[in-house]
PQR file with spaces between the fields and no chain letter, atoms N, CA, C, O and H, PARSE charges and radii, in Angstrom:
ATOM       1  N    UNK     1     120.212   84.602   48.178 -0.4000 1.5000
ATOM       2  CA   UNK     1     118.859   85.079   48.332 -0.0000 2.0000
ATOM       3  C    UNK     1     118.390   85.605   46.980  0.5500 1.7000
ATOM       4  O    UNK     1     119.153   86.214   46.230 -0.5500 1.4000
ATOM       5  N    UNK     2     117.161   85.364   46.699 -0.4000 1.5000
ATOM       6  CA   UNK     2     116.536   85.861   45.477 -0.0000 2.0000
ATOM       7  C    UNK     2     115.315   86.666   45.885  0.5500 1.7000
ATOM       8  O    UNK     2     114.551   86.253   46.757 -0.5500 1.4000
ATOM       9  H    UNK     2     116.541   84.870   47.307  0.4000 1.0000
ATOM      10  N    UNK     3     115.136   87.804   45.257 -0.4000 1.5000
ATOM      11  CA   UNK     3     113.986   88.653   45.566 -0.0000 2.0000
ATOM      12  C    UNK     3     113.446   89.239   44.270  0.5500 1.7000
ATOM      13  O    UNK     3     114.115   89.223   43.237 -0.5500 1.4000
ATOM      14  H    UNK     3     115.756   88.140   44.549  0.4000 1.0000
ATOM      15  N    UNK     4     112.246   89.746   44.343 -0.4000 1.5000
ATOM      16  CA   UNK     4     111.627   90.353   43.164 -0.0000 2.0000
ATOM      17  C    UNK     4     110.802   91.559   43.575  0.5500 1.7000
ATOM      18  O    UNK     4     110.267   91.616   44.683 -0.5500 1.4000
ATOM      19  H    UNK     4     111.703   89.759   45.183  0.4000 1.0000
ATOM      20  N    UNK     5     110.707   92.518   42.674 -0.4000 1.5000
ATOM      21  CA   UNK     5     109.838   93.672   42.840 -0.0000 2.0000
ATOM      22  C    UNK     5     108.823   93.632   41.717  0.5500 1.7000
ATOM      23  O    UNK     5     109.120   93.164   40.618 -0.5500 1.4000
ATOM      24  H    UNK     5     111.142   92.472   41.774  0.4000 1.0000
ATOM      25  N    UNK     6     107.642   94.115   41.987 -0.4000 1.5000
ATOM      26  CA   UNK     6     106.594   94.099   40.977 -0.0000 2.0000
ATOM      27  C    UNK     6     105.850   95.430   41.013  0.5500 1.7000
ATOM      28  O    UNK     6     105.680   96.038   42.070 -0.5500 1.4000
ATOM      29  H    UNK     6     107.400   94.496   42.880  0.4000 1.0000
ATOM      30  N    UNK     7     105.417   95.860   39.854 -0.4000 1.5000
ATOM      31  CA   UNK     7     104.623   97.083   39.742 -0.0000 2.0000
ATOM      32  C    UNK     7     103.423   96.768   38.865  0.5500 1.7000
ATOM      33  O    UNK     7     103.561   96.131   37.821 -0.5500 1.4000
ATOM      34  H    UNK     7     105.555   95.366   38.996  0.4000 1.0000
ATOM      35  N    UNK     8     102.264   97.210   39.282 -0.4000 1.5000
ATOM      36  CA   UNK     8     101.053   97.046   38.476 -0.0000 2.0000
ATOM      37  C    UNK     8     100.543   98.428   38.086  0.5500 1.7000
ATOM      38  O    UNK     8     100.398   99.312   38.930 -0.5500 1.4000
ATOM      39  H    UNK     8     102.153   97.728   40.130  0.4000 1.0000
ATOM      40  N    UNK     9     100.278   98.597   36.808 -0.4000 1.5000
ATOM      41  CA   UNK     9      99.780   99.869   36.295 -0.0000 2.0000
ATOM      42  C    UNK     9      98.647   99.567   35.326  0.5500 1.7000
ATOM      43  O    UNK     9      98.768   98.684   34.476 -0.5500 1.4000
ATOM      44  H    UNK     9     100.396   97.879   36.123  0.4000 1.0000
ATOM      45  N    UNK    10      97.569  100.286   35.452 -0.4000 1.5000
ATOM      46  CA   UNK    10      96.463  100.119   34.509 -0.0000 2.0000
ATOM      47  C    UNK    10      96.945  100.519   33.119  0.5500 1.7000
ATOM      48  O    UNK    10      97.602  101.547   32.954 -0.5500 1.4000
ATOM      49  H    UNK    10      97.471  101.002   36.143  0.4000 1.0000
ATOM      50  N    UNK    11      96.622   99.717   32.139 -0.4000 1.5000
ATOM      51  CA   UNK    11      97.111   99.928   30.775 -0.0000 2.0000
ATOM      52  C    UNK    11      96.705  101.281   30.187  0.5500 1.7000
ATOM      53  O    UNK    11      97.411  101.823   29.336 -0.5500 1.4000
ATOM      54  H    UNK    11      96.089   98.882   32.273  0.4000 1.0000
ATOM      55  N    UNK    12      95.589  101.820   30.630 -0.4000 1.5000
ATOM      56  CA   UNK    12      95.129  103.091   30.077 -0.0000 2.0000
ATOM      57  C    UNK    12      95.822  104.301   30.721  0.5500 1.7000
ATOM      58  O    UNK    12      95.671  105.424   30.240 -0.5500 1.4000
ATOM      59  H    UNK    12      95.016  101.380   31.321  0.4000 1.0000
ATOM      60  N    UNK    13      96.571  104.084   31.793 -0.4000 1.5000
ATOM      61  CA   UNK    13      97.164  105.216   32.514 -0.0000 2.0000
ATOM      62  C    UNK    13      98.533  105.637   31.992  0.5500 1.7000
ATOM      63  O    UNK    13      98.896  106.810   32.072 -0.5500 1.4000
ATOM      64  H    UNK    13      96.694  103.172   32.184  0.4000 1.0000
ATOM      65  N    UNK    14      99.294  104.682   31.457 -0.4000 1.5000
ATOM      66  CA   UNK    14     100.632  104.988   30.955 -0.0000 2.0000
ATOM      67  C    UNK    14     100.950  104.102   29.766  0.5500 1.7000
ATOM      68  O    UNK    14     100.472  102.973   29.658 -0.5500 1.4000
ATOM      69  H    UNK    14      98.999  103.729   31.392  0.4000 1.0000
ATOM      70  N    UNK    15     101.769  104.642   28.875 -0.4000 1.5000
ATOM      71  CA   UNK    15     102.259  103.831   27.759 -0.0000 2.0000
ATOM      72  C    UNK    15     103.434  102.995   28.261  0.5500 1.7000
ATOM      73  O    UNK    15     104.018  103.306   29.300 -0.5500 1.4000
ATOM      74  H    UNK    15     102.158  105.559   28.962  0.4000 1.0000
ATOM      75  N    UNK    16     103.784  101.933   27.526 -0.4000 1.5000
ATOM      76  CA   UNK    16     104.968  101.160   27.932 -0.0000 2.0000
ATOM      77  C    UNK    16     106.224  102.042   28.010  0.5500 1.7000
ATOM      78  O    UNK    16     107.035  101.889   28.923 -0.5500 1.4000
ATOM      79  H    UNK    16     103.310  101.681   26.682  0.4000 1.0000
ATOM      80  N    UNK    17     106.380  102.947   27.068 -0.4000 1.5000
ATOM      81  CA   UNK    17     107.550  103.831   27.080 -0.0000 2.0000
ATOM      82  C    UNK    17     107.537  104.740   28.310  0.5500 1.7000
ATOM      83  O    UNK    17     108.585  104.980   28.910 -0.5500 1.4000
ATOM      84  H    UNK    17     105.722  103.072   26.326  0.4000 1.0000
ATOM      85  N    UNK    18     106.378  105.241   28.685 -0.4000 1.5000
ATOM      86  CA   UNK    18     106.279  106.085   29.878 -0.0000 2.0000
ATOM      87  C    UNK    18     106.641  105.288   31.125  0.5500 1.7000
ATOM      88  O    UNK    18     107.265  105.822   32.042 -0.5500 1.4000
ATOM      89  H    UNK    18     105.526  105.047   28.198  0.4000 1.0000
ATOM      90  N    UNK    19     106.261  104.036   31.167 -0.4000 1.5000
ATOM      91  CA   UNK    19     106.626  103.190   32.312 -0.0000 2.0000
ATOM      92  C    UNK    19     108.145  103.045   32.407  0.5500 1.7000
ATOM      93  O    UNK    19     108.726  103.135   33.488 -0.5500 1.4000
ATOM      94  H    UNK    19     105.754  103.602   30.423  0.4000 1.0000
ATOM      95  N    UNK    20     108.769  102.821   31.260 -0.4000 1.5000
ATOM      96  CA   UNK    20     110.228  102.687   31.242 -0.0000 2.0000
ATOM      97  C    UNK    20     110.887  103.984   31.706  0.5500 1.7000
ATOM      98  O    UNK    20     111.852  103.951   32.471 -0.5500 1.4000
ATOM      99  H    UNK    20     108.297  102.748   30.382  0.4000 1.0000
ATOM     100  N    UNK    21     110.379  105.105   31.256 -0.4000 1.5000
ATOM     101  CA   UNK    21     110.994  106.395   31.572 -0.0000 2.0000
ATOM     102  C    UNK    21     110.650  106.902   32.966  0.5500 1.7000
ATOM     103  O    UNK    21     111.485  107.535   33.611 -0.5500 1.4000
ATOM     104  H    UNK    21     109.596  105.132   30.635  0.4000 1.0000
ATOM     105  N    UNK    22     109.441  106.637   33.442 -0.4000 1.5000
ATOM     106  CA   UNK    22     108.985  107.227   34.696 -0.0000 2.0000
ATOM     107  C    UNK    22     109.027  106.268   35.888  0.5500 1.7000
ATOM     108  O    UNK    22     109.358  106.682   37.000 -0.5500 1.4000
ATOM     109  H    UNK    22     108.762  106.122   32.919  0.4000 1.0000
ATOM     110  N    UNK    23     108.701  105.014   35.671 -0.4000 1.5000
ATOM     111  CA   UNK    23     108.592  104.079   36.788 -0.0000 2.0000
ATOM     112  C    UNK    23     109.870  103.271   36.985  0.5500 1.7000
ATOM     113  O    UNK    23     110.290  103.044   38.119 -0.5500 1.4000
ATOM     114  H    UNK    23     108.433  104.678   34.768  0.4000 1.0000
ATOM     115  N    UNK    24     110.484  102.841   35.902 -0.4000 1.5000
ATOM     116  CA   UNK    24     111.659  101.974   36.011 -0.0000 2.0000
ATOM     117  C    UNK    24     112.803  102.603   36.807  0.5500 1.7000
ATOM     118  O    UNK    24     113.409  101.908   37.623 -0.5500 1.4000
ATOM     119  H    UNK    24     110.143  103.026   34.981  0.4000 1.0000
ATOM     120  N    UNK    25     113.125  103.880   36.611 -0.4000 1.5000
ATOM     121  CA   UNK    25     114.217  104.444   37.419 -0.0000 2.0000
ATOM     122  C    UNK    25     113.938  104.378   38.926  0.5500 1.7000
ATOM     123  O    UNK    25     114.833  104.049   39.706 -0.5500 1.4000
ATOM     124  H    UNK    25     112.633  104.444   35.949  0.4000 1.0000
ATOM     125  N    UNK    26     112.730  104.682   39.329 -0.4000 1.5000
ATOM     126  CA   UNK    26     112.385  104.607   40.755 -0.0000 2.0000
ATOM     127  C    UNK    26     112.396  103.163   41.243  0.5500 1.7000
ATOM     128  O    UNK    26     112.812  102.893   42.370 -0.5500 1.4000
ATOM     129  H    UNK    26     112.004  104.949   38.696  0.4000 1.0000
ATOM     130  N    UNK    27     111.947  102.247   40.416 -0.4000 1.5000
ATOM     131  CA   UNK    27     111.971  100.829   40.777 -0.0000 2.0000
ATOM     132  C    UNK    27     113.409  100.358   40.983  0.5500 1.7000
ATOM     133  O    UNK    27     113.692   99.611   41.919 -0.5500 1.4000
ATOM     134  H    UNK    27     111.608  102.466   39.501  0.4000 1.0000
ATOM     135  N    UNK    28     114.312  100.794   40.112 -0.4000 1.5000
ATOM     136  CA   UNK    28     115.728  100.426   40.253 -0.0000 2.0000
ATOM     137  C    UNK    28     116.335  101.043   41.511  0.5500 1.7000
ATOM     138  O    UNK    28     117.123  100.392   42.198 -0.5500 1.4000
ATOM     139  H    UNK    28     114.082  101.401   39.351  0.4000 1.0000
ATOM     140  N    UNK    29     115.978  102.292   41.823 -0.4000 1.5000
ATOM     141  CA   UNK    29     116.469  102.922   43.057 -0.0000 2.0000
ATOM     142  C    UNK    29     115.970  102.156   44.287  0.5500 1.7000
ATOM     143  O    UNK    29     116.713  101.951   45.247 -0.5500 1.4000
ATOM     144  H    UNK    29     115.338  102.821   41.265  0.4000 1.0000
ATOM     145  N    UNK    30     114.722  101.744   44.242 -0.4000 1.5000
ATOM     146  CA   UNK    30     114.149  100.984   45.349 -0.0000 2.0000
ATOM     147  C    UNK    30     114.856   99.648   45.508  0.5500 1.7000
ATOM     148  O    UNK    30     115.166   99.243   46.628 -0.5500 1.4000
ATOM     149  H    UNK    30     114.118  101.911   43.462  0.4000 1.0000
ATOM     150  N    UNK    31     115.114   98.965   44.411 -0.4000 1.5000
ATOM     151  CA   UNK    31     115.819   97.683   44.460 -0.0000 2.0000
ATOM     152  C    UNK    31     117.219   97.869   45.036  0.5500 1.7000
ATOM     153  O    UNK    31     117.674   97.050   45.834 -0.5500 1.4000
ATOM     154  H    UNK    31     114.862   99.295   43.501  0.4000 1.0000
ATOM     155  N    UNK    32     117.898   98.931   44.641 -0.4000 1.5000
ATOM     156  CA   UNK    32     119.242   99.197   45.166 -0.0000 2.0000
ATOM     157  C    UNK    32     119.197   99.474   46.668  0.5500 1.7000
ATOM     158  O    UNK    32     120.073   99.025   47.407 -0.5500 1.4000
ATOM     159  H    UNK    32     117.529   99.596   43.993  0.4000 1.0000
ATOM     160  N    UNK    33     118.190  100.205   47.120 -0.4000 1.5000
ATOM     161  CA   UNK    33     118.061  100.499   48.548 -0.0000 2.0000
ATOM     162  C    UNK    33     117.788   99.223   49.343  0.5500 1.7000
ATOM     163  O    UNK    33     118.351   99.032   50.421 -0.5500 1.4000
ATOM     164  H    UNK    33     117.478  100.570   46.519  0.4000 1.0000
ATOM     165  N    UNK    34     116.937   98.362   48.823 -0.4000 1.5000
ATOM     166  CA   UNK    34     116.647   97.086   49.496 -0.0000 2.0000
ATOM     167  C    UNK    34     117.908   96.236   49.547  0.5500 1.7000
ATOM     168  O    UNK    34     118.210   95.633   50.578 -0.5500 1.4000
ATOM     169  H    UNK    34     116.480   98.518   47.948  0.4000 1.0000
ATOM     170  N    UNK    35     118.642   96.183   48.449 -0.4000 1.5000
ATOM     171  CA   UNK    35     119.882   95.412   48.401 -0.0000 2.0000
ATOM     172  C    UNK    35     120.886   95.941   49.426  0.5500 1.7000
ATOM     173  O    UNK    35     121.538   95.156   50.115 -0.5500 1.4000
ATOM     174  H    UNK    35     118.397   96.672   47.612  0.4000 1.0000
ATOM     175  N    UNK    36     121.012   97.251   49.530 -0.4000 1.5000
ATOM     176  CA   UNK    36     121.923   97.843   50.515 -0.0000 2.0000
ATOM     177  C    UNK    36     121.493   97.497   51.936  0.5500 1.7000
ATOM     178  O    UNK    36     122.335   97.180   52.777 -0.5500 1.4000
ATOM     179  H    UNK    36     120.482   97.888   48.970  0.4000 1.0000
ATOM     180  N    UNK    37     120.204   97.555   52.210 -0.4000 1.5000
ATOM     181  CA   UNK    37     119.695   97.194   53.534 -0.0000 2.0000
ATOM     182  C    UNK    37     119.993   95.733   53.859  0.5500 1.7000
ATOM     183  O    UNK    37     120.362   95.410   54.988 -0.5500 1.4000
ATOM     184  H    UNK    37     119.521   97.812   51.528  0.4000 1.0000
ATOM     185  N    UNK    38     119.838   94.866   52.891 -0.4000 1.5000
ATOM     186  CA   UNK    38     120.113   93.446   53.116 -0.0000 2.0000
ATOM     187  C    UNK    38     121.593   93.204   53.379  0.5500 1.7000
ATOM     188  O    UNK    38     121.952   92.347   54.187 -0.5500 1.4000
ATOM     189  H    UNK    38     119.539   95.129   51.973  0.4000 1.0000
ATOM     190  N    UNK    39     122.455   93.959   52.696 -0.4000 1.5000
ATOM     191  CA   UNK    39     123.892   93.833   52.951 -0.0000 2.0000
ATOM     192  C    UNK    39     124.215   94.211   54.400  0.5500 1.7000
ATOM     193  O    UNK    39     124.970   93.516   55.080 -0.5500 1.4000
ATOM     194  H    UNK    39     122.164   94.655   52.040  0.4000 1.0000
ATOM     195  N    UNK    40     123.640   95.309   54.855 -0.4000 1.5000
ATOM     196  CA   UNK    40     123.875   95.746   56.230 -0.0000 2.0000
ATOM     197  C    UNK    40     123.309   94.722   57.206  0.5500 1.7000
ATOM     198  O    UNK    40     123.978   94.355   58.172 -0.5500 1.4000
ATOM     199  H    UNK    40     123.027   95.875   54.303  0.4000 1.0000
ATOM     200  N    UNK    41     122.111   94.267   56.972 -0.4000 1.5000
ATOM     201  CA   UNK    41     121.490   93.282   57.863 -0.0000 2.0000
ATOM     202  C    UNK    41     122.290   91.990   57.882  0.5500 1.7000
ATOM     203  O    UNK    41     122.374   91.326   58.916 -0.5500 1.4000
ATOM     204  H    UNK    41     121.567   94.565   56.187  0.4000 1.0000
ATOM     205  N    UNK    42     122.870   91.634   56.766 -0.4000 1.5000
ATOM     206  CA   UNK    42     123.650   90.411   56.678 -0.0000 2.0000
ATOM     207  C    UNK    42     124.897   90.436   57.548  0.5500 1.7000
ATOM     208  O    UNK    42     125.419   89.383   57.913 -0.5500 1.4000
ATOM     209  H    UNK    42     122.802   92.173   55.927  0.4000 1.0000
ATOM     210  N    UNK    43     125.378   91.628   57.883 -0.4000 1.5000
ATOM     211  CA   UNK    43     126.543   91.730   58.764 -0.0000 2.0000
ATOM     212  C    UNK    43     126.195   91.373   60.202  0.5500 1.7000
ATOM     213  O    UNK    43     127.066   90.962   60.968 -0.5500 1.4000
ATOM     214  H    UNK    43     124.954   92.483   57.586  0.4000 1.0000
ATOM     215  N    UNK    44     124.939   91.527   60.571 -0.4000 1.5000
ATOM     216  CA   UNK    44     124.520   91.292   61.933 -0.0000 2.0000
ATOM     217  C    UNK    44     123.836   89.937   62.121  0.5500 1.7000
ATOM     218  O    UNK    44     123.858   89.359   63.208 -0.5500 1.4000
ATOM     219  H    UNK    44     124.231   91.861   59.949  0.4000 1.0000
ATOM     220  N    UNK    45     123.251   89.461   61.078 -0.4000 1.5000
ATOM     221  CA   UNK    45     122.561   88.176   61.141 -0.0000 2.0000
ATOM     222  C    UNK    45     122.607   87.541   59.766  0.5500 1.7000
ATOM     223  O    UNK    45     122.328   88.202   58.766 -0.5500 1.4000
ATOM     224  H    UNK    45     123.233   89.931   60.195  0.4000 1.0000
ATOM     225  N    UNK    46     122.951   86.290   59.707 -0.4000 1.5000
ATOM     226  CA   UNK    46     122.995   85.641   58.400 -0.0000 2.0000
ATOM     227  C    UNK    46     121.588   85.416   57.885  0.5500 1.7000
ATOM     228  O    UNK    46     120.674   85.075   58.636 -0.5500 1.4000
ATOM     229  H    UNK    46     123.178   85.753   60.519  0.4000 1.0000
ATOM     230  N    UNK    47     121.437   85.612   56.603 -0.4000 1.5000
ATOM     231  CA   UNK    47     120.156   85.390   55.946 -0.0000 2.0000
ATOM     232  C    UNK    47     120.235   84.015   55.295  0.5500 1.7000
ATOM     233  O    UNK    47     121.018   83.816   54.366 -0.5500 1.4000
ATOM     234  H    UNK    47     122.179   85.889   55.992  0.4000 1.0000
ATOM     235  N    UNK    48     119.435   83.067   55.768 -0.4000 1.5000
ATOM     236  CA   UNK    48     119.539   81.712   55.236 -0.0000 2.0000
ATOM     237  C    UNK    48     119.087   81.638   53.770  0.5500 1.7000
ATOM     238  O    UNK    48     118.153   82.333   53.371 -0.5500 1.4000
ATOM     239  H    UNK    48     118.799   83.229   56.522  0.4000 1.0000
ATOM     240  N    UNK    49     119.747   80.804   52.984 -0.4000 1.5000
ATOM     241  CA   UNK    49     119.323   80.636   51.596 -0.0000 2.0000
ATOM     242  C    UNK    49     117.965   79.940   51.532  0.5500 1.7000
ATOM     243  O    UNK    49     117.575   79.230   52.459 -0.5500 1.4000
ATOM     244  H    UNK    49     120.506   80.240   53.309  0.4000 1.0000
ATOM     245  N    UNK    50     117.260   80.149   50.440 -0.4000 1.5000
ATOM     246  CA   UNK    50     115.970   79.502   50.265 -0.0000 2.0000
ATOM     247  C    UNK    50     116.122   78.053   49.909  0.5500 1.7000
ATOM     248  O    UNK    50     115.125   77.355   49.725 -0.5500 1.4000
ATOM     249  H    UNK    50     117.577   80.726   49.687  0.4000 1.0000
């Protein structure tokens, strides 16, 4: 399975460095939580490949 997360931020609201420092850690935590949920779900039902 392949998945993607996306974040949109107005360019005037944050610098690229601020995005890396403030948004990226939460995005990575969210991705890890989704991955963990998929692992658990996969034990009960197979997830077909794309």
